[in-house]
Structure formats: C-alpha cells, structure tokens
C-alpha positions in Angstrom: 82.1 1.1 28.0 79.9 4.2 27.6 77.9 5.3 24.7 76.3 8.6 23.9 72.6 9.0 23.3 70.2 11.8 22.4 67.8 12.0 25.3 64.3 13.1 24.5 60.7 12.8 25.6 57.7 11.3 23.8 54.1 11.7 24.9 55.2 14.6 27.1 57.0 12.5 29.8 58.2 9.2 28.5 62.0 9.2 28.3 63.6 7.8 25.2 67.3 7.5 24.2 68.4 7.3 20.6 72.1 6.4 19.9 74.0 9.5 18.7 75.4 7.3 15.8 71.8 6.9 14.5 70.8 10.6 14.9 71.2 12.9 11.9 69.6 16.2 13.0 66.6 17.8 14.6 64.1 19.9 12.6 60.9 21.7 13.5 57.9 21.9 11.2 54.2 22.8 11.4 51.8 19.8 11.6 50.2 20.9 8.3 53.6 20.6 6.5 53.3 16.8 6.9 51.5 15.3 4.0 49.4 12.3 4.9 49.8 9.3 2.6 46.7 7.0 2.3 47.3 3.2 2.8 50.5 3.4 4.9 51.0 1.6 8.2 49.5 3.5 11.2 52.5 4.9 13.0 53.6 6.7 9.8 52.0 10.2 9.9 53.1 11.1 6.3 56.0 12.7 4.5 57.8 16.0 5.0 59.7 17.8 2.3 63.1 18.3 3.8 65.3 20.3 1.4 63.8 18.7 -1.6 63.9 15.2 -0.2 60.8 13.4 1.1 61.2 12.2 4.7 58.8 9.7 6.3 57.5 11.0 9.6 56.6 8.6 12.4 54.9 9.1 15.7 57.4 7.4 18.1 54.7 7.1 20.8 52.4 5.4 18.3 55.1 3.1 17.1 55.8 2.0 20.7 52.1 1.5 21.4 51.7 4.3 24.0 48.2 5.6 24.6 47.5 8.8 22.5 47.4 12.2 24.1 43.9 13.8 24.4 45.1 17.2 23.4 43.6 18.9 20.3 45.8 18.8 17.3 45.9 22.0 15.2 47.5 22.4 11.7 49.7 25.3 12.9 51.2 23.3 15.9 55.0 23.2 15.8 56.4 19.7 15.9 59.9 18.7 16.8 61.3 15.9 14.6 64.4 13.9 15.3 65.8 12.5 12.0 67.3 9.0 12.4 69.2 7.0 9.8 69.7 3.3 9.2 73.2 2.0 9.7 72.5 -0.8 7.2 71.3 1.4 4.3 73.0 4.7 3.9 70.1 6.7 2.3 67.3 5.3 4.6 66.1 8.0 7.0 62.9 8.8 8.9 61.8 11.5 11.2 60.4 10.7 14.7 58.0 13.2 16.3 59.1 14.0 19.9 57.6 16.2 22.7 60.8 17.6 24.1 64.6 17.5 23.6 66.6 16.9 26.8 70.2 16.8 25.4 73.0 14.4 25.0 73.8 11.8 27.7 76.5 9.2 28.2 75.3 5.8 29.5 77.5 3.0 30.7 76.7 -0.5 29.3 76.5 -1.7 32.9 73.6 0.7 33.5 71.4 -0.7 30.8 68.8 -3.3 31.9 66.7 -5.6 29.7 63.3 -4.4 28.6 60.8 -5.7 31.2 58.6 -8.6 30.2 55.4 -6.7 31.0 56.1 -4.2 28.1 54.1 -4.8 24.9 55.7 -7.3 22.6 56.3 -4.7 19.9 57.8 -2.3 22.3 60.2 -5.0 23.7 61.4 -5.6 20.1 61.8 -2.0 19.3 63.7 -1.2 22.4 67.3 -2.2 23.2 67.0 -1.7 27.0 66.0 0.5 29.9 68.2 2.8 32.0 67.8 5.7 34.4 68.6 9.3 33.6 68.4 11.6 36.6 66.3 9.0 38.5 63.8 8.7 35.7 63.4 5.6 33.5 64.4 6.0 29.9 64.1 3.4 27.1 66.8 3.0 24.5 65.5 2.8 20.9 66.8 0.0 18.7 66.9 2.0 15.4 67.7 -1.0 13.2 64.6 -2.8 14.5 62.5 0.3 13.9 63.4 0.3 10.2 62.9 -3.4 10.0 59.5 -3.3 11.7 58.2 -0.5 9.4 59.4 -2.3 6.3 57.8 -5.6 7.4 54.6 -3.8 8.4 54.5 -2.1 4.9 54.9 -5.5 3.2 52.3 -7.2 5.5 49.7 -4.5 4.9 50.5 -4.7 1.1 51.2 -1.0 1.1 52.2 0.3 -2.3 54.6 2.7 -0.5 58.0 1.3 0.6 60.3 3.0 3.1 
C-alpha cells in the first residue's frame, strides 16, 4: 500500500516526510512574529498568532536532536512553518519550522525501513521509519509521538504551559 507524505527539509539538507493526513497547511512568518514563552521545553520556540489562534512553534531539527546551524538569526528572517495536527485530539495543532518544501510524494510501505539503532533514542521514538526519495534518505515523522513527547516533556519540566 502507498501513502502520501509532505516532503520537506530541516536543517537545510535533512529530508523529512510528514503524513499528508497530519498536515494542515503551510504558512510563512517573520522570526520576530514568534513570541517566546519562558519556561517551556526547549524545542518549542514560542507561539504564533495565526488568525486569532495561538499556535505553538517547534524547531523540528531541535526536536530530533540535530546539531544547530551556525547561521546568524535575524528578527526579519522569513520562516516556513508546516502546521500539523493530532489525529487523537481534533483541536491540537503545532507548527514545525522547516528549511525547504519539496512537495508531495507517495511512498510504498515496502520502501520504509526501521529507524537505525545508531540514531538518538529520542529521534528513534519520534520517527516512524526511513526511506529514500530520489536516492536521498528521508525520515518519516511519527506525528502522534511528537505530540505525546511534547506533552510529557511539559509535564516533566513542570511547565505551567500545556500544549
């Protein structure tokens, strides 16, 4: 069976696939439009006002434990944000900052391999598998585990803010 995924890059060149069923929309914003919230877990960059609704913004590279880029961050930088939703809770959404949008791809279940054991433990839990798109590795994001991880991290850090 084949499934459709939104193919994108994080940290400039790391391929990531998000199931189309979990993808709501793509928006752009300036970095200074994201309002930082003190005391929240580290991959959360802050909140963005999206049509009168506050949307948590997460650095997907940070979430997966990728090393940070050394580029200078300026308030006027344009960011691309992919909004994903939880299939378990209808109103639960968050935005993931990405480097580049690649498009929609179909991937056969047979083409998906397990996440390698040498990946960080957190990344192995947040990813559903690995495949190749145009001879380049791409990881498949497990959106349900992303929401669960962020909620557990907020509880563990005793953050007053809940997702």
